[in-house]
C-alpha positions, 0 to 999 in steps of 0.5 A: 554492466555497460549499456547494452547490458543495463538495456537488456535488465530493464528489457527484462523487468518489464517482459519477463518479470512484468514488474509496473513502469514505476518500478521499472522508472525506478531501477533505470533512475538507480542505475543512472544514479550509481553510475553518475554519482558513485562509480563517476562513470557515464552509462553512456547510451542505453538505445533501445529497451522495453518499456513497461506499460502504465497502467490504465485503471481509473480508481473508483471513488463513491459520491458523498451521497452513495457512501452515506447510503452504504454507511446507513444501511450497515449497522452495528461492528460494521457499520462503525468500522465502516464509518471509521475506515471513510472518515480517517482515510485509513486502509482496511487492514490498518483498521482491522488492526486497530478492531483486533487490538480495541477488541484486546483491550476490551477483553482485558478490561472486562476481565479487570473489572470481575476480578475487581467486582469480586475482589469488593464483594 
């Protein structure tokens, strides 16, 4: 695979596969590393290839006051989960995983305590 094929591959990533700019850059850097450090070959001039466009999306961030209003409006488990996610900075999937594991532990503790109470009687 020469410089022309590599350029075509990178253009294909950006065009047909619609990959992010960071993905295309990572592929380019991996190929440059492979040629230079592993195969000890000069990759040559890649010429012009289609570059993936950088996303213009800006993350939405709430002010502290907005977060406080949101947390106060919630109650019970949703308030606990939202506060936990906000306070720890964990992602939603991790928070749900923690909630599922906690629920499982609580249920097993309740089961074992009822068995222990039955045993004591």
